[in-house]
Biopython code that builds the backbone (N, CA, C, O; Angstrom):
import numpy as np
from Bio.PDB.StructureBuilder import StructureBuilder

atoms = [
    (1, "MET", "N", (1.087, -1.076, 0.201)),
    (1, "MET", "CA", (0.259, -0.132, -0.137)),
    (1, "MET", "C", (1.168, 0.995, -0.241)),
    (1, "MET", "O", (1.423, 1.756, -1.174)),
    (2, "THR", "N", (1.532, 0.923, 0.782)),
    (2, "THR", "CA", (2.825, 2.378, 0.723)),
    (2, "THR", "C", (3.220, 2.694, -0.515)),
    (2, "THR", "O", (3.018, 3.832, -0.939)),
    (3, "ARG", "N", (4.054, 1.411, -1.544)),
    (3, "ARG", "CA", (4.590, 1.312, -2.610)),
    (3, "ARG", "C", (3.489, 2.175, -3.380)),
    (3, "ARG", "O", (4.006, 3.226, -3.757)),
    (4, "LEU", "N", (2.337, 2.095, -3.687)),
    (4, "LEU", "CA", (1.357, 2.319, -4.493)),
    (4, "LEU", "C", (1.437, 4.199, -4.517)),
    (4, "LEU", "O", (1.557, 5.064, -5.385)),
    (5, "ASN", "N", (1.257, 4.141, -2.691)),
    (5, "ASN", "CA", (1.287, 5.790, -2.068)),
    (5, "ASN", "C", (2.533, 6.595, -2.803)),
    (5, "ASN", "O", (2.488, 7.646, -3.442)),
    (6, "LEU", "N", (3.561, 5.818, -2.524)),
    (6, "LEU", "CA", (4.472, 6.527, -3.261)),
    (6, "LEU", "C", (4.390, 6.462, -4.548)),
    (6, "LEU", "O", (5.290, 7.245, -4.853)),
    (7, "VAL", "N", (3.921, 6.061, -5.598)),
    (7, "VAL", "CA", (3.734, 5.919, -7.030)),
    (7, "VAL", "C", (3.041, 7.490, -7.780)),
    (7, "VAL", "O", (3.237, 8.284, -8.700)),
    (8, "LEU", "N", (1.978, 7.167, -6.430)),
    (8, "LEU", "CA", (1.304, 8.250, -6.875)),
    (8, "LEU", "C", (1.169, 9.726, -6.505)),
    (8, "LEU", "O", (0.559, 10.660, -7.026)),
    (9, "LEU", "N", (2.141, 9.587, -5.157)),
    (9, "LEU", "CA", (3.511, 10.935, -5.150)),
    (9, "LEU", "C", (4.124, 11.329, -6.078)),
    (9, "LEU", "O", (4.078, 12.490, -6.484)),
    (10, "LEU", "N", (4.581, 10.713, -6.408)),
    (10, "LEU", "CA", (5.834, 11.146, -7.764)),
    (10, "LEU", "C", (4.592, 11.323, -8.960)),
    (10, "LEU", "O", (5.094, 12.099, -9.773)),
    (11, "ALA", "N", (3.489, 11.036, -9.342)),
    (11, "ALA", "CA", (3.085, 11.161, -10.436)),
    (11, "ALA", "C", (2.193, 12.444, -10.188)),
    (11, "ALA", "O", (1.861, 13.272, -11.037)),
    (12, "VAL", "N", (1.895, 12.432, -8.927)),
    (12, "VAL", "CA", (1.612, 14.649, -8.430)),
    (12, "VAL", "C", (2.757, 15.513, -8.825)),
    (12, "VAL", "O", (2.887, 16.516, -9.527)),
    (13, "LEU", "N", (3.507, 14.786, -8.142)),
    (13, "LEU", "CA", (4.192, 15.804, -8.193)),
    (13, "LEU", "C", (5.007, 15.649, -9.579)),
    (13, "LEU", "O", (5.587, 16.699, -9.853)),
    (14, "ALA", "N", (5.147, 14.927, -10.243)),
    (14, "ALA", "CA", (5.483, 15.342, -12.383)),
    (14, "ALA", "C", (4.981, 16.196, -12.449)),
    (14, "ALA", "O", (5.544, 17.291, -12.420)),
    (15, "SER", "N", (2.912, 15.933, -12.639)),
    (15, "SER", "CA", (2.410, 16.702, -13.119)),
    (15, "SER", "C", (2.371, 17.941, -13.200)),
    (15, "SER", "O", (2.255, 18.645, -14.203)),
    (16, "ALA", "N", (2.550, 18.449, -11.246)),
    (16, "ALA", "CA", (2.673, 19.806, -11.009)),
    (16, "ALA", "C", (3.470, 19.944, -11.723)),
    (16, "ALA", "O", (3.054, 20.362, -12.804)),
    (17, "LEU", "N", (4.943, 19.728, -11.647)),
    (17, "LEU", "CA", (5.795, 19.974, -12.377)),
    (17, "LEU", "C", (5.564, 20.763, -14.073)),
    (17, "LEU", "O", (5.844, 21.840, -14.600)),
    (18, "TYR", "N", (4.928, 19.548, -14.440)),
    (18, "TYR", "CA", (4.657, 19.858, -15.825)),
    (18, "TYR", "C", (3.735, 20.727, -16.367)),
    (18, "TYR", "O", (3.840, 21.151, -17.517)),
    (19, "LEU", "N", (2.555, 21.113, -15.381)),
    (19, "LEU", "CA", (1.439, 22.415, -15.043)),
    (19, "LEU", "C", (2.585, 23.272, -15.261)),
    (19, "LEU", "O", (2.816, 23.702, -16.391)),
    (20, "VAL", "N", (3.586, 23.658, -13.914)),
    (20, "VAL", "CA", (4.171, 24.673, -13.946)),
    (20, "VAL", "C", (4.860, 25.226, -15.566)),
    (20, "VAL", "O", (4.797, 26.401, -15.928)),
    (21, "ASN", "N", (5.213, 24.611, -16.022)),
    (21, "ASN", "CA", (6.414, 24.375, -17.331)),
    (21, "ASN", "C", (5.301, 24.769, -18.071)),
    (21, "ASN", "O", (5.281, 25.900, -18.556)),
    (22, "VAL", "N", (4.728, 24.294, -18.168)),
    (22, "VAL", "CA", (3.507, 24.737, -19.840)),
    (22, "VAL", "C", (2.736, 26.346, -19.212)),
    (22, "VAL", "O", (2.241, 27.210, -19.936)),
    (23, "GLN", "N", (2.829, 26.384, -17.741)),
    (23, "GLN", "CA", (1.990, 27.708, -17.548)),
    (23, "GLN", "C", (3.183, 29.043, -17.831)),
    (23, "GLN", "O", (3.138, 30.192, -18.272)),
    (24, "TYR", "N", (4.055, 28.260, -17.376)),
    (24, "TYR", "CA", (5.368, 29.785, -18.071)),
    (24, "TYR", "C", (5.763, 29.442, -19.710)),
    (24, "TYR", "O", (6.197, 30.357, -20.411)),
    (25, "ASP", "N", (5.651, 28.592, -20.054)),
    (25, "ASP", "CA", (5.560, 28.744, -22.067)),
    (25, "ASP", "C", (4.520, 29.633, -22.082)),
    (25, "ASP", "O", (4.693, 30.767, -22.528)),
    (26, "SER", "N", (3.262, 29.204, -21.572)),
    (26, "SER", "CA", (2.083, 29.857, -22.139)),
    (26, "SER", "C", (2.194, 31.422, -22.009)),
    (26, "SER", "O", (1.825, 32.168, -22.916)),
    (27, "ARG", "N", (2.677, 31.828, -20.935)),
    (27, "ARG", "CA", (3.447, 33.278, -20.968)),
    (27, "ARG", "C", (3.758, 33.994, -21.159)),
    (27, "ARG", "O", (3.438, 35.178, -21.053)),
    (28, "ARG", "N", (4.826, 33.227, -21.664)),
    (28, "ARG", "CA", (6.178, 33.696, -22.387)),
    (28, "ARG", "C", (6.035, 34.067, -23.775)),
    (28, "ARG", "O", (6.458, 35.046, -24.388)),
    (29, "LEU", "N", (5.303, 33.008, -24.160)),
    (29, "LEU", "CA", (3.854, 33.034, -25.778)),
    (29, "LEU", "C", (3.357, 34.148, -25.593)),
    (29, "LEU", "O", (4.146, 35.054, -25.863)),
    (30, "PHE", "N", (2.433, 34.455, -25.264)),
    (30, "PHE", "CA", (1.931, 35.601, -24.548)),
    (30, "PHE", "C", (2.626, 36.764, -24.271)),
    (30, "PHE", "O", (2.118, 37.835, -23.937)),
    (31, "THR", "N", (3.612, 36.565, -24.395)),
    (31, "THR", "CA", (4.260, 38.531, -24.379)),
    (31, "THR", "C", (4.628, 38.324, -25.352)),
    (31, "THR", "O", (4.478, 39.335, -26.038)),
    (32, "GLU", "N", (5.206, 37.298, -26.066)),
    (32, "GLU", "CA", (5.512, 37.481, -27.418)),
    (32, "GLU", "C", (4.436, 38.494, -28.416)),
    (32, "GLU", "O", (4.471, 39.524, -29.089)),
    (33, "LEU", "N", (3.354, 37.259, -27.925)),
    (33, "LEU", "CA", (2.596, 37.456, -29.340)),
    (33, "LEU", "C", (1.919, 39.685, -29.193)),
    (33, "LEU", "O", (1.608, 40.675, -29.855)),
    (34, "ASP", "N", (2.097, 39.164, -27.854)),
    (34, "ASP", "CA", (1.895, 40.940, -27.496)),
    (34, "ASP", "C", (3.028, 42.486, -27.746)),
    (34, "ASP", "O", (2.873, 43.706, -27.725)),
    (35, "ARG", "N", (3.936, 41.711, -27.927)),
    (35, "ARG", "CA", (5.156, 42.189, -28.063)),
    (35, "ARG", "C", (5.203, 42.800, -30.089)),
    (35, "ARG", "O", (5.529, 43.872, -30.599)),
    (36, "ALA", "N", (4.698, 41.463, -30.693)),
    (36, "ALA", "CA", (4.308, 41.529, -32.103)),
    (36, "ALA", "C", (3.562, 41.866, -32.677)),
    (36, "ALA", "O", (3.587, 41.890, -33.908)),
    (37, "ASN", "N", (2.147, 42.445, -31.571)),
    (37, "ASN", "CA", (1.532, 42.771, -32.399)),
    (37, "ASN", "C", (1.435, 44.194, -32.308)),
    (37, "ASN", "O", (0.649, 44.923, -32.913)),
    (38, "ALA", "N", (2.497, 44.574, -31.319)),
    (38, "ALA", "CA", (2.590, 46.749, -31.514)),
    (38, "ALA", "C", (3.535, 46.936, -31.526)),
    (38, "ALA", "O", (3.907, 48.016, -31.067)),
    (39, "GLU", "N", (4.843, 45.667, -32.246)),
    (39, "GLU", "CA", (5.769, 45.849, -33.127)),
    (39, "GLU", "C", (4.890, 46.078, -34.860)),
    (39, "GLU", "O", (5.395, 46.829, -35.695)),
    (40, "ALA", "N", (3.587, 45.317, -35.145)),
    (40, "ALA", "CA", (3.501, 45.542, -36.288)),
    (40, "ALA", "C", (2.469, 46.262, -36.287)),
    (40, "ALA", "O", (2.251, 46.693, -37.419)),
    (41, "HIS", "N", (1.388, 46.747, -35.187)),
    (41, "HIS", "CA", (1.389, 48.226, -35.297)),
    (41, "HIS", "C", (2.224, 48.994, -35.777)),
    (41, "HIS", "O", (1.883, 49.299, -36.920)),
    (42, "ARG", "N", (3.361, 49.566, -35.406)),
    (42, "ARG", "CA", (4.767, 50.635, -35.270)),
    (42, "ARG", "C", (4.863, 50.501, -36.622)),
    (42, "ARG", "O", (5.114, 51.462, -37.349)),
    (43, "LEU", "N", (4.668, 49.284, -37.062)),
    (43, "LEU", "CA", (5.073, 49.593, -38.877)),
    (43, "LEU", "C", (3.834, 49.817, -39.330)),
    (43, "LEU", "O", (3.461, 50.477, -40.300)),
    (44, "GLU", "N", (3.428, 49.402, -38.793)),
    (44, "GLU", "CA", (1.754, 49.778, -39.798)),
    (44, "GLU", "C", (1.288, 51.754, -39.591)),
    (44, "GLU", "O", (0.419, 52.250, -40.308)),
    (45, "LEU", "N", (1.837, 52.353, -38.824)),
    (45, "LEU", "CA", (2.582, 53.238, -38.593)),
    (45, "LEU", "C", (3.131, 54.457, -39.325)),
    (45, "LEU", "O", (2.725, 55.584, -39.609)),
    (46, "ASP", "N", (4.723, 53.410, -39.585)),
    (46, "ASP", "CA", (5.433, 54.186, -39.468)),
    (46, "ASP", "C", (5.099, 54.528, -42.246)),
    (46, "ASP", "O", (5.197, 55.269, -43.225)),
    (47, "ASN", "N", (4.717, 53.162, -41.670)),
    (47, "ASN", "CA", (4.125, 53.140, -43.947)),
    (47, "ASN", "C", (3.491, 54.036, -43.790)),
    (47, "ASN", "O", (3.807, 54.870, -44.639)),
    (48, "ASP", "N", (2.297, 54.588, -42.813)),
    (48, "ASP", "CA", (1.280, 54.944, -43.382)),
    (48, "ASP", "C", (2.019, 56.435, -43.599)),
    (48, "ASP", "O", (1.779, 57.003, -44.664)),
    (49, "ARG", "N", (2.977, 57.145, -42.560)),
    (49, "ARG", "CA", (3.761, 58.033, -42.437)),
    (49, "ARG", "C", (4.204, 58.241, -43.529)),
    (49, "ARG", "O", (3.966, 59.281, -44.142)),
    (50, "LEU", "N", (5.392, 56.694, -44.261)),
    (50, "LEU", "CA", (6.652, 57.363, -45.150)),
    (50, "LEU", "C", (5.302, 57.345, -46.481)),
    (50, "LEU", "O", (5.736, 58.136, -47.320)),
    (51, "GLU", "N", (4.074, 56.861, -46.937)),
    (51, "GLU", "CA", (3.112, 57.065, -48.124)),
    (51, "GLU", "C", (2.802, 58.677, -48.304)),
    (51, "GLU", "O", (2.643, 59.410, -49.280)),
    (52, "VAL", "N", (2.794, 58.879, -46.736)),
    (52, "VAL", "CA", (2.108, 60.327, -46.744)),
    (52, "VAL", "C", (3.458, 61.796, -47.518)),
    (52, "VAL", "O", (3.414, 62.796, -48.235)),
    (53, "GLU", "N", (4.565, 60.904, -46.668)),
    (53, "GLU", "CA", (5.745, 62.107, -46.805)),
    (53, "GLU", "C", (5.932, 61.368, -48.394)),
    (53, "GLU", "O", (5.456, 62.286, -49.062)),
    (54, "LYS", "N", (6.352, 60.214, -49.496)),
    (54, "LYS", "CA", (5.839, 59.620, -50.592)),
    (54, "LYS", "C", (5.147, 60.839, -51.649)),
    (54, "LYS", "O", (5.746, 61.350, -52.596)),
    (55, "ARG", "N", (3.592, 61.183, -51.176)),
    (55, "ARG", "CA", (3.105, 61.647, -52.002)),
    (55, "ARG", "C", (3.471, 63.181, -51.893)),
    (55, "ARG", "O", (3.433, 63.935, -52.865)),
    (56, "ALA", "N", (3.847, 63.588, -50.555)),
    (56, "ALA", "CA", (4.510, 64.866, -50.547)),
    (56, "ALA", "C", (5.537, 65.700, -51.220)),
    (56, "ALA", "O", (5.576, 66.913, -51.425)),
    (57, "GLN", "N", (6.854, 64.163, -51.684)),
    (57, "GLN", "CA", (7.524, 64.494, -52.554)),
    (57, "GLN", "C", (7.208, 64.617, -53.603)),
    (57, "GLN", "O", (7.711, 65.498, -54.300)),
    (58, "ALA", "N", (6.239, 63.749, -54.085)),
    (58, "ALA", "CA", (6.165, 63.719, -56.278)),
    (58, "ALA", "C", (5.114, 64.666, -56.300)),
    (58, "ALA", "O", (4.114, 64.025, -56.624)),
    (59, "THR", "N", (4.819, 65.817, -56.132)),
    (59, "THR", "CA", (3.907, 66.419, -56.548)),
    (59, "THR", "C", (4.431, 66.605, -57.667)),
    (59, "THR", "O", (5.349, 65.883, -58.058)),
    (60, "PRO", "N", (3.956, 67.586, -58.370)),
    (60, "PRO", "CA", (4.111, 67.983, -59.741)),
    (60, "PRO", "C", (4.999, 69.652, -59.830)),
    (60, "PRO", "O", (5.675, 70.284, -60.642)),
    (61, "LEU", "N", (4.489, 69.796, -58.489)),
    (61, "LEU", "CA", (5.378, 70.728, -58.487)),
    (61, "LEU", "C", (6.672, 71.058, -57.919)),
    (61, "LEU", "O", (7.511, 71.691, -58.559)),
    (62, "ARG", "N", (6.858, 70.638, -56.714)),
    (62, "ARG", "CA", (8.300, 70.099, -56.519)),
    (62, "ARG", "C", (9.349, 69.154, -57.186)),
    (62, "ARG", "O", (10.444, 68.722, -56.825)),
    (63, "VAL", "N", (8.387, 68.970, -58.579)),
    (63, "VAL", "CA", (9.394, 67.964, -59.310)),
    (63, "VAL", "C", (9.577, 68.724, -60.161)),
    (63, "VAL", "O", (10.761, 68.937, -60.425)),
    (64, "GLU", "N", (8.487, 69.490, -60.989)),
    (64, "GLU", "CA", (9.384, 70.352, -61.372)),
    (64, "GLU", "C", (9.954, 71.464, -60.968)),
    (64, "GLU", "O", (10.372, 72.053, -61.965)),
    (65, "LYS", "N", (10.208, 72.114, -59.891)),
    (65, "LYS", "CA", (11.297, 73.193, -59.370)),
    (65, "LYS", "C", (12.393, 72.498, -59.038)),
    (65, "LYS", "O", (13.392, 73.180, -59.269)),
    (66, "LEU", "N", (12.772, 70.945, -58.390)),
    (66, "LEU", "CA", (13.499, 70.024, -58.711)),
    (66, "LEU", "C", (14.092, 69.994, -60.436)),
    (66, "LEU", "O", (15.317, 70.108, -60.479)),
    (67, "ALA", "N", (13.577, 69.892, -61.492)),
    (67, "ALA", "CA", (14.207, 70.110, -62.661)),
    (67, "ALA", "C", (14.611, 70.618, -63.478)),
    (67, "ALA", "O", (15.368, 70.163, -64.335)),
    (68, "ARG", "N", (13.868, 72.468, -63.306)),
    (68, "ARG", "CA", (14.275, 73.705, -62.929)),
    (68, "ARG", "C", (15.470, 74.003, -62.906)),
    (68, "ARG", "O", (16.107, 74.804, -63.589)),
    (69, "GLU", "N", (15.871, 73.088, -61.802)),
    (69, "GLU", "CA", (16.977, 74.014, -60.169)),
    (69, "GLU", "C", (18.646, 72.653, -60.417)),
    (69, "GLU", "O", (19.831, 72.912, -60.629)),
    (70, "ASN", "N", (18.012, 71.459, -60.273)),
    (70, "ASN", "CA", (18.938, 70.677, -60.481)),
    (70, "ASN", "C", (18.909, 70.422, -62.016)),
    (70, "ASN", "O", (19.561, 71.082, -62.825)),
    (71, "LEU", "N", (18.338, 69.713, -62.229)),
    (71, "LEU", "CA", (19.141, 69.881, -64.116)),
    (71, "LEU", "C", (18.521, 70.418, -65.085)),
    (71, "LEU", "O", (17.969, 70.039, -66.118)),
    (72, "GLN", "N", (18.895, 72.240, -64.074)),
    (72, "GLN", "CA", (18.713, 73.146, -65.691)),
    (72, "GLN", "C", (17.188, 72.767, -66.256)),
    (72, "GLN", "O", (16.497, 73.709, -65.867)),
    (73, "MET", "N", (16.759, 72.302, -66.624)),
    (73, "MET", "CA", (15.574, 71.907, -67.541)),
    (73, "MET", "C", (15.131, 73.102, -67.403)),
    (73, "MET", "O", (15.582, 73.903, -66.585)),
    (74, "ARG", "N", (13.795, 73.421, -68.542)),
    (74, "ARG", "CA", (12.894, 74.456, -69.369)),
    (74, "ARG", "C", (11.494, 73.571, -69.783)),
    (74, "ARG", "O", (11.231, 72.380, -69.945)),
    (75, "SER", "N", (10.871, 74.657, -69.845)),
    (75, "SER", "CA", (9.297, 73.805, -70.217)),
    (75, "SER", "C", (9.227, 74.129, -71.834)),
    (75, "SER", "O", (9.832, 75.144, -72.178)),
    (76, "ALA", "N", (8.774, 73.622, -72.524)),
    (76, "ALA", "CA", (9.016, 73.354, -73.840)),
    (76, "ALA", "C", (7.930, 74.523, -74.329)),
    (76, "ALA", "O", (6.780, 74.840, -74.024)),
    (77, "THR", "N", (8.975, 74.994, -75.286)),
    (77, "THR", "CA", (7.924, 76.040, -75.601)),
    (77, "THR", "C", (7.562, 75.812, -77.767)),
    (77, "THR", "O", (8.194, 74.865, -78.236)),
    (78, "PRO", "N", (6.866, 76.434, -78.584)),
    (78, "PRO", "CA", (7.010, 75.842, -80.063)),
    (78, "PRO", "C", (8.094, 76.545, -80.391)),
    (78, "PRO", "O", (8.425, 76.456, -81.574)),
    (79, "ALA", "N", (8.955, 77.432, -79.475)),
    (79, "ALA", "CA", (9.947, 78.242, -80.665)),
    (79, "ALA", "C", (11.533, 77.090, -80.397)),
    (79, "ALA", "O", (12.572, 77.210, -81.046)),
    (80, "ILE", "N", (11.355, 76.333, -79.592)),
    (80, "ILE", "CA", (12.558, 75.247, -78.812)),
    (80, "ILE", "C", (12.456, 74.163, -79.549)),
    (80, "ILE", "O", (13.380, 73.648, -80.179)),
    (81, "THR", "N", (10.559, 73.526, -79.449)),
    (81, "THR", "CA", (10.349, 72.127, -80.382)),
    (81, "THR", "C", (11.015, 71.959, -81.557)),
    (81, "THR", "O", (11.603, 72.905, -82.081)),
    (82, "SER", "N", (10.992, 70.768, -82.079)),
    (82, "SER", "CA", (11.077, 70.257, -83.657)),
    (82, "SER", "C", (10.755, 69.681, -83.649)),
    (82, "SER", "O", (11.211, 68.894, -82.818)),
    (83, "TYR", "N", (9.535, 69.158, -84.492)),
    (83, "TYR", "CA", (8.746, 68.066, -85.496)),
    (83, "TYR", "C", (9.592, 66.582, -85.873)),
    (83, "TYR", "O", (10.327, 66.685, -86.855)),
    (84, "ALA", "N", (9.577, 65.894, -85.531)),
    (84, "ALA", "CA", (10.453, 64.478, -86.965)),
    (84, "ALA", "C", (8.323, 64.146, -87.499)),
    (84, "ALA", "O", (7.216, 64.244, -86.969)),
    (85, "THR", "N", (8.853, 63.798, -88.649)),
    (85, "THR", "CA", (7.845, 62.760, -88.986)),
    (85, "THR", "C", (8.395, 61.930, -89.551)),
    (85, "THR", "O", (9.414, 62.034, -90.234)),
    (86, "TYR", "N", (7.399, 60.463, -89.188)),
    (86, "TYR", "CA", (7.550, 59.353, -90.180)),
    (86, "TYR", "C", (7.015, 58.685, -91.696)),
    (86, "TYR", "O", (5.853, 58.714, -92.101)),
    (87, "THR", "N", (8.059, 58.152, -92.322)),
    (87, "THR", "CA", (7.354, 57.876, -93.420)),
    (87, "THR", "C", (8.060, 56.354, -93.906)),
    (87, "THR", "O", (9.108, 55.708, -93.895)),
    (88, "GLU", "N", (6.723, 56.333, -94.304)),
    (88, "GLU", "CA", (6.593, 54.280, -94.782)),
    (88, "GLU", "C", (7.546, 54.260, -95.620)),
    (88, "GLU", "O", (7.884, 54.950, -96.583)),
    (89, "PRO", "N", (8.093, 52.955, -94.865)),
    (89, "PRO", "CA", (9.403, 51.856, -95.829)),
    (89, "PRO", "C", (8.843, 51.416, -96.852)),
    (89, "PRO", "O", (7.742, 50.871, -96.784)),
    (90, "THR", "N", (9.474, 51.567, -97.936)),
    (90, "THR", "CA", (9.398, 50.776, -98.917)),
    (90, "THR", "C", (9.898, 49.536, -98.966)),
    (90, "THR", "O", (11.083, 49.285, -98.746)),
    (91, "ALA", "N", (8.759, 48.426, -99.346)),
    (91, "ALA", "CA", (9.040, 47.256, -99.561)),
    (91, "ALA", "C", (10.028, 46.681, -100.865)),
    (91, "ALA", "O", (9.996, 46.798, -102.090)),
    (92, "PRO", "N", (10.792, 46.089, -100.007)),
    (92, "PRO", "CA", (11.668, 45.693, -101.238)),
    (92, "PRO", "C", (11.228, 44.972, -102.597)),
    (92, "PRO", "O", (10.041, 44.671, -102.727)),
    (93, "ASP", "N", (12.212, 44.664, -103.690)),
    (93, "ASP", "CA", (11.709, 44.145, -105.103)),
    (93, "ASP", "C", (11.820, 42.592, -104.681)),
    (93, "ASP", "O", (12.895, 42.180, -104.246)),
    (94, "THR", "N", (10.879, 41.860, -104.789)),
    (94, "THR", "CA", (10.635, 40.496, -104.293)),
    (94, "THR", "C", (10.622, 39.760, -105.846)),
    (94, "THR", "O", (10.035, 38.762, -106.264)),
    (95, "GLY", "N", (11.418, 40.594, -106.401)),
    (95, "GLY", "CA", (11.434, 39.569, -107.893)),
    (95, "GLY", "C", (9.139, 39.199, -108.271)),
    (95, "GLY", "O", (8.855, 38.026, -108.030)),
    (96, "GLY", "N", (8.536, 39.623, -108.503)),
    (96, "GLY", "CA", (7.301, 39.361, -108.743)),
    (96, "GLY", "C", (6.760, 37.970, -107.862)),
    (96, "GLY", "O", (5.907, 37.180, -108.264)),
    (97, "VAL", "N", (7.412, 37.908, -106.704)),
    (97, "VAL", "CA", (6.752, 36.835, -105.671)),
    (97, "VAL", "C", (5.464, 36.583, -105.027)),
    (97, "VAL", "O", (4.782, 35.573, -104.859)),
    (98, "GLY", "N", (5.240, 38.910, -104.445)),
    (98, "GLY", "CA", (4.772, 38.706, -103.768)),
    (98, "GLY", "C", (5.257, 39.185, -102.273)),
    (98, "GLY", "O", (6.354, 39.730, -102.155)),
    (99, "THR", "N", (4.634, 39.024, -101.436)),
    (99, "THR", "CA", (5.442, 40.385, -99.936)),
    (99, "THR", "C", (6.670, 38.735, -99.524)),
    (99, "THR", "O", (6.495, 37.535, -99.738)),
    (100, "PRO", "N", (7.911, 39.559, -98.839)),
    (100, "PRO", "CA", (9.121, 39.269, -98.763)),
    (100, "PRO", "C", (8.508, 37.923, -97.938)),
    (100, "PRO", "O", (8.522, 36.945, -98.686)),
    (101, "ALA", "N", (8.050, 37.662, -96.786)),
    (101, "ALA", "CA", (7.960, 36.503, -96.056)),
    (101, "ALA", "C", (7.273, 35.804, -97.174)),
    (101, "ALA", "O", (7.430, 36.721, -97.980)),
    (102, "ARG", "N", (6.720, 35.021, -97.766)),
    (102, "ARG", "CA", (6.079, 34.666, -99.190)),
    (102, "ARG", "C", (7.196, 34.410, -100.324)),
    (102, "ARG", "O", (7.022, 33.631, -101.261)),
    (103, "ALA", "N", (8.485, 35.246, -100.093)),
    (103, "ALA", "CA", (9.276, 34.622, -100.889)),
    (103, "ALA", "C", (9.962, 34.382, -100.062)),
    (103, "ALA", "O", (9.278, 33.461, -99.615)),
    (104, "ALA", "N", (10.507, 34.403, -99.638)),
    (104, "ALA", "CA", (11.700, 33.174, -97.846)),
    (104, "ALA", "C", (10.403, 32.053, -98.347)),
    (104, "ALA", "O", (10.684, 31.155, -99.140)),
    (105, "ALA", "N", (9.111, 32.189, -97.856)),
    (105, "ALA", "CA", (8.504, 30.627, -98.151)),
    (105, "ALA", "C", (8.793, 30.005, -98.976)),
    (105, "ALA", "O", (8.682, 28.788, -98.822)),
    (106, "GLY", "N", (9.340, 30.567, -100.340)),
    (106, "GLY", "CA", (9.106, 29.681, -101.824)),
    (106, "GLY", "C", (7.320, 29.566, -102.278)),
    (106, "GLY", "O", (6.781, 28.657, -102.909)),
    (107, "VAL", "N", (6.703, 30.786, -101.722)),
    (107, "VAL", "CA", (5.478, 30.987, -102.304)),
    (107, "VAL", "C", (5.029, 31.899, -103.479)),
    (107, "VAL", "O", (5.249, 33.108, -103.407)),
    (108, "LEU", "N", (4.396, 31.349, -104.576)),
    (108, "LEU", "CA", (4.206, 31.885, -105.346)),
    (108, "LEU", "C", (2.927, 32.633, -104.822)),
    (108, "LEU", "O", (2.560, 32.406, -103.669)),
    (109, "LYS", "N", (2.128, 33.642, -105.730)),
    (109, "LYS", "CA", (1.337, 34.051, -106.128)),
    (109, "LYS", "C", (0.211, 33.543, -106.656)),
    (109, "LYS", "O", (-0.656, 34.295, -107.102)),
]
sb = StructureBuilder()
sb.init_structure("model")
sb.init_model(0)
sb.init_chain("A")
sb.init_seg("    ")
for serial, (resi, resn, name, xyz) in enumerate(atoms, 1):
    if name == "N":
        sb.init_residue(resn, " ", resi, " ")
    sb.init_atom(name, np.array(xyz, "f"), 0.0, 1.0, " ", f" {name:<3s}", serial, name[0])
structure = sb.get_structure()
């Protein structure tokens, strides 16, 4: 009978130690989760702030000012604009066969 009591006492002590270990791990994981949520919130706020800054930096007036000051660019006017025209290239002579693709394939009209 005392041997059974000793085995039961050891089983109770082992389960108590296991329970303490599980509670410790649970608290540690909850703390890590809370830290991760706080970090995610901070990163979301930083992202929003950076998006606002990016939009402020990319305004057309700011880009134009930087182009004028740093790149010495100026607005296009008809006086300094030159226009290029596109002319259709002439087809090469295929020797009466038709299109160059047909000539290459050996297909006659």
